[in-house]
Every structure is written in C-alpha cells, then in structure tokens.
N, C-alpha and C positions, 0 to 999 in steps of 0.2 A: 327515813331519809324520801322525801316528797321528788314526785316525777320531775319537777322543775331543777331540783338540784343532781338530780341524776341525769339531766339532759347535760347540764352544766359541765358536772364532772368527766362525762362522755367525751364531750367537746374537745376540753383540755386534754383529756387522756390521747384523742388523735391528732389533737393540732402535735402535741409532744412526738408522738410517735413517727410520723410523718414530715418532719423539719428536714430542711435540706443537708445533704450528707457532710461528715465533719470534713476538715481540711486534709483528712489522711488520704482520701480517695480522689485528692486533685493531685494530676502528674506535674511533676514538677520540670524546669528546662532541660534541656538537652537530654531528656529520656532516649533512653536505647531502641531504637528499632530494630525489627527483626530482619532488614538488610543489612544493617550494622553488624548484631549479631552472627549473621550467616559470613558476614564476610572476616569478622572478627574470629569466629572460630575456625575457618580456613588457614589463618596466619597461625595459629599457637598449636591448632592439632597435632598432637604425635602422630597420630594414624597417617595422618597427611603427610606428614615429613618422613616416616617411614615407605610410604606408596612411590614419594619425589626422590625418595634415595633407591628406591629398587628401578625405576624407571632409570634413573642416572648409570645403576649397574647394569642394566640388560642393555644399554646403547652403546655402552662402553664395551659389554662382551661381543655386541654384533659387529662394531668396529674392528676388532681382536679377531672373530673370525673370518675376516677378510682379508688378513693378513698373510702374505707368502712365506712358508718354509725359509727359516736362515739358511745361507749357504754353510759348508764348511770347508775350510782351510787347513789345508794337511801338509805336512812337512818331512820327508823321510830322507836318513843318510844310510849309505850302505858302504861297508868296504873287505873288501876280499884279497886274500894273499896267498902264495905259494912260494915258498922260498924266498928268494928275494925278490921276488916281484907282488907287487902291490896294486892292486885297482880301487879306485872308489867313485861313488855316485850319489848325488843328490837330489832330493825330487819335490816338488812345493806344487799343489795342486788345487785347484776350487771345486768342491765337490755340488751338486744341487738337486736335490730330489725333485723328479717330474711327476706334479700330480696331473697324472692324463685320467685318473678313475674317475672323478667328477666329487670325490670325499669334500673339498672345500668347499665346494660348492652347495652341498647339502647341509653341512654346518652351518654357513652362512646363512641359509635359507630358514633352518632352525632358530640359531638368534635371533634373527629379524622379527620372527613370529613371536620369539618369546619379547620381545620388547613392544611389539603391539599388545600383548597379553599384559605384559606390566603398564602399559598405558591404560587399557581397560580396566584394571586392577584401581588405577589411579582415580579413575572417574567413579569407580564403584564406591572409593572408600570416599571419594567427597559427597557421592550422594549420598552414604548414610551418615555424615558429619551434618548435610543440610536437613537431614529426615531428623536425626536428633537434637540439633537445634531448634527448629519446628516445632516437636512436640514440647520439648522442655519451655521452651516461649509461650506455647499456645497453654499449656498448663498454669505457669504462674501468672499469665493474664486474668487466666479463670480466678487463682486465686486471690490477686486483687480483687477482681468483684466481690468474690464472697467475703473477704475482709472490709471490703467498703460495706456490705450489706450487714455483717454483723457488727460494724462501728456503729452503723445507724441506728439498727434496734437496741443493742447494748446502752447507747448513750440516750435513748430517747426510754428506755424504761427506765434508766436509772432516774433520772429526769421525774420522770412520773410516778417513779417511786418515795421521792423527796416530796413533790407535792402532794401524794395521796397521805403520808402520813401525817402530815401538816393539816390536814382535812381530816383525817382520822381523829386528831386531836380537837377538831373544833365539832366534829360529831355529823362531818356531810358525808361520809362515806362509811361503810359498814366494816368492820374486822376482817371477814372475807375477802371483799377486794383490795385490803390493804397485804393479806399474806399472799393472795394471788398476785398483784403486781410486784411486792416483794421476790416471791419465787421467781417470776418471769424474769427479771433484773439479774438473780444469780444466774440463771438460767442461759440469758444472754452474753451476761459479762464472760460465761464459760465457752460459750460457743466463739467470743471475740477472741479469747484467749489462744484457744485451738486453730482459730483462722489463722491468726499472726504467726503461728508456730506453723504451720502448713505453708504462707506465703514465704517463711524464709528457708523452708526447705526447698521451693519451688526455685526461688533465687539463687540459691548455694546450686543446684544444678546447672541453670543456666552462666551465672559466674564460673563455674569449673569448665563450663567449654568454651567460654568468650575469652578467658584471659584476665579478668579482674578481679578486684578484692569484693567481696561478698557485701560487705557493708557500704563500699561506695555506690554499686548498682541500687542495694535497698534505698539510697539516698535520692538517686536521679530517678528509679523506677524504669518502667516500659512503656512505652509507647500505646497509645488504647487501640483496640483491636482492630485489627484490617480488616477489609471487606474481605468476605466471604464467597462462595462461589452462590447462587440462587438456584440452581439447575445442575443437571449431571451433565459432564463435560458429552459436549456434541457427538461423541464415539458410542457406537453400540459396543455391547460387549465382545463381539466377536473381533470387531477393530481394535478395541483392547489390547486382547490377548496377542493379535497379530503385530500390532505395536511394541509390546511389551517384548517378544520373540526377538523380533529386529534390532530393537536398539539398548536390550538392557545389556549394559557391559560387562554384567558377570558372565552372561552365556557367549559373549564374545571371547571375552578371557579363554571361556573353556574351549571354545572353538582353535583359539590362535593355539595353546597348550596341545591341543587334539593333534593339529596339525606339524606342531614342532616335535612332537613324538614323533610322528612319520615321517618328518625328514632325519630326525635323528635315525631313525630306523632305516634307512635308506643308503646314510652315510655307514653305519655299522655294516652293513650288505656290503658296501662298495670298499668296504677296507680289506675285504678277502683278497681282492687283488691285489699282488704286491706293486710296490711303487718303486719304478725304476730310478737309480740314483745316476746321472751322469757327470762326469769327472772331466776338469781338462786342465793342465800345469806345463811346467817346462823340468827337462831334464838337464843335469850336467855331467860329465863322467869323466874320471880322468883314469890314463890307462897306464902301464907301466913299461908299455913299449916306448921308449923315447918322451915320455912324460907327457903324451898328447890330450889335448880336453876335448870333448865332446859335446857339444850340446845341442838339445832337438824338443820337441814339444809331443807331450805324452796327451791323449785322450782314453776314458775307458767309461765302459757303464755296469753298473753292479744291479742284480735283482734279488729280493729277498724271494729265499723259496718256504712256502708255506707248510711247513713236514709237520710240526709238531702243534702250531698253533693256526686252525684255521676258522677261530673267531665263532664258533657254531653257539658256544654259551653267551656271547654277546648278541648275536643275530638273534636266538630266540629270544634274549631279554628284551629288548627293542621292540620285536613285535609283540611281545604281551603289553608292553608301556603303551604302545601304539594302541591295542585294541582295549585297552582301560582306558587312555584318554577318549577315544569314542564314546566307550560308557558314561565317563564324566560328563559329557556331552548331552546327552539324553539323560542324565539325570536332572542337572541345572535348566534345561528344556524343562522338564516336566514343572519342578520346583517355580520355575519363573509362570509358567502359565499358571499354574495355580494361585502364585499370590496375587498376580493381575486380576485374577477374577476375585477373590478374595475381598481384595481391597476396592474392586470397584463395586459388588455387593455390599459390602461396609460402609460405603461413602452414600450409595441410594439408600441405605438404611438410616443411616444421622442425617441427611438430608428429610426424609419422611418424617422422621422422628420431631424434627426442627418445626417442620410445617405443621405436624400436628400442634406440637406445644406454643408455638412463634405468637400465632393470635389471639389463644386464650390467657399467655402471658405479657399481651404488648399494652394495646391503649386501653381493650376492653376489660383486661386485668383490673388497672388500673381505677377503671369506672366501678368495676362490680365493689372494689374493695373499698371506695368512697361509699358506696351505697351501704356497705356494710358498716360503716361508720356512721353514718349518719340514722340509720335503723337502731343503732346503739346509742348514739345521744340524744333519741326520740323514747328511747324506751321499748323500741320493740323486739330488739335482742337481748340477750342476758352479756353480763360479762364474759363469762366463761365463751359464747358463741362469738364474741368479738375478737377475743386472744386467739381462740381456736382460728378464725379466719387470717388474723395477723402472722399467726407460724406458719397456716397453709402456703400463702403467696410469697413469705421470706423464704421458704423450703423451694420451692417453685422457682423463684429466680434464684436460686443457688443451682440448681438442676440446669436451668434454660443457660446460666452462665459455661457450666460443664458443659451443657452438648455443644456450645458453641464452640468451646475449645477442642473437643472431640471429631466435630467438623471440620475445622484447619487442619486437626493431626492427620483425618483420613484421607483429605484431600493431597496433604504432603507424602501420605504412604501409597497412594493410587499413583501420583509423578515418579516418585521413585521405582514401584512397582513396572513403568513403563518405561523407565528410562529415560524419561522427558525432564525439562527444565523448569516446569512452569509453563509450558506451551497449551497444555490438554484446554485451560478455561480460556483462554485469549477474546473468544469469540462470545463467552457468555457471563463475562466480569458484569457485576450489576452496575 
C-alpha cells in the first residue's frame, strides 16, 4: 500500500469518526428541566406527604394541648325515712378542675415545640428530596453525554468498517487494518449498548422521583447541563460550618425535640401537685314535717391526696428523656459539622479535578486530536497509535462528563449540608 493510499484512507477514516453526532444526542422539545423535576418530586414524594401529615398532626396536638379540661355535671338523689316520716333531696352540681399547677402550660409548650420540630423535619425531608432529584438528574445528564459519545464513535467506526472492507477487496488497505477496524467497531457497538442501558437505568431513577412514565421521560429527554459554579462558595470552611450549625433543619428539629422533652419533664413534675376540683350547684330538699320544700345553693372543693401514687417513676423517666434529648442534640450537631466539612472538601476537590482536566479536554484536546488525525493521514503515526488516541480522548470525554455531574452533585450536597436553598453560589455563578 502506497503512502498516497494510506494518507487517503486515513483522511477518510478521520472524517468518518468525527462526523457530527447523530440525532439521538439532540434534545427534543419540552425537555424536563431540573427545576421542573424538583417541583414534580415535591408534589409526588411520599416522604414529603408523610412529613406534611406529621406537621398537621403536631399542629392539631398543639391546639388540643391548649384546651381546658371539661367540667363534669353531677346529679344525686337521696331519700331517708323513719317510721311514717320521709325526707328526700336532690343535688345538681357542676365540677371543674382548677389547673393552678402549670401542667397545661407545660404541655402546651411541649406540643408547640414538637410542632416546630415537625416543621423542621419537613424542611429536612424536602432538602433530601431536592438533593436526590439533583443527584439522579445530574447522573442522567452524564448518561446522556456518554451515550452521545458512544453513539458517535460506534456509528463512525461502523461506517469506517464498511469502507475499509470495500477497500480491502480493492487492495487499498491491509488485512490487519481491516481486522482492527472491525474489532473497534464491535467494541464501540458494545459500549453503545452499555451506555444505552446505563442511560435507561438513570432515567428510571429520575422518573420514579418525579412520578412520570420512564418511556415518556426518555422520549422528551432532559434539558442540557445547567451552569455549574466556577469557584468555591464565597465562604470559608469555618463559615460553612457555622452556617450548617445555624440552619440545618435536622439540628433544629433535634433542639426542638429536646426542648419538648424538658417541657414534658416540667409537666410531669407539676403533676405531683394535686389539682383541686371546685363544684357549685343547686340543692332541693323535701321534709316530712308539713311537706315543706327547701331550696338552696351548694358549693364545695375536693383535693386528691397523693398517698399511693407520687409520680416518682414518671418524673424519673421524664428527666431521663430530657437528658437523652440533650445528648441527641449533641450527636446531630457533630454529624452536621462533619457533613458540612466533608461536603465543602469534596466540592473543592471536584473543582480542582475539573480545573485540571477541563483545559486538557476542551479546545486544546480537539486541536491535539486533529493533529493526531493529520499525522496518521500523512503516515507519520501508525493506525494503532491513531486508534489509541481516539480511544484515549473518547474515554477522557466520558470522564469529564462524569466529573461535571459529580460537581453538580457535590454542590447540591454542600447546599443540603448547610441547610441552604441554593444561596451559597449566588455571588459566584458564571
């Protein structure tokens, strides 16, 4: 095979490999955006539905805790007799416990604090749903990019195989080159099938979260990758940790639960003091002497005696629950601090990785690959070297797609770890 034939064959193969990507990589109209995916997940998430129901239940209990104890209506009839004489009387009275010990106030405080804890739990559940949607969405976008790369390479090598086989018959290429092209064509066809399966799996995860059929989502596709932060958030590690300790809803919920346990302990302690019961009513009495009827007003007060039950066990249990609540707060605080530090370090590491690989895989990479193509077309490098270059840049582009998705996920993880709603990067968006 002459140098001219080899150059022509190389140019044809290079042109085939780097044709524009097929239509599958182009997004269809009405593609699902990340904002729409988050909104849909908020609507259909069973976790959020359960958290909202918990808030409703806690609010109802808070209202109930403020209700006064119902009064009791009593009626009594007495009849006495001796010989031919008979006396009778009836008494109707209304009894009302006098809650003077502060038990109801303590119960009301505990219920209010648990309502606030339930609201914080709802915010934490929403943050978890938003993070999970962001993670699955970013991974699905990366799967889209990898499938587009695999489709491009597989289609190009398939066409290159057909051209090479035709030229092999004409004697323009060697048998080795034809076999190597067939091998690469088969390998990239397998990679395309693998990428298509990975894309469907990623789309299934998104579809489950947003509550749409996976086939419909695959048909419409996802929006192109959104802008990612070009630099770390405008806060240092200490500020990130401080922000997390102040805003994380999980920590706020733990603090409210601990405060509610203290209120319960106060309520149980005050239950040891008897609650007096005041009564007032009307009394009517008939006497045997002359059949006279006497009417009058009755009033009284009763006081339970704490002889057998002094609530010692209940008080000890409530105190232990309060101590456990304080320990739980410290556990959650340490976890929040650790997660914030880890998320901040992970984001910085991802940014550094993208900063290192980005320039090498951008315009400079395309120029280097074109130089390799030209060198192969001119016979300066072998077919094996050119194929190795193609494979290396294809794999590097796949890695870059994964890194971009990872960067998006780690940003979302830091926002979740600090209890923020996307405000960390407002001043540093590209």
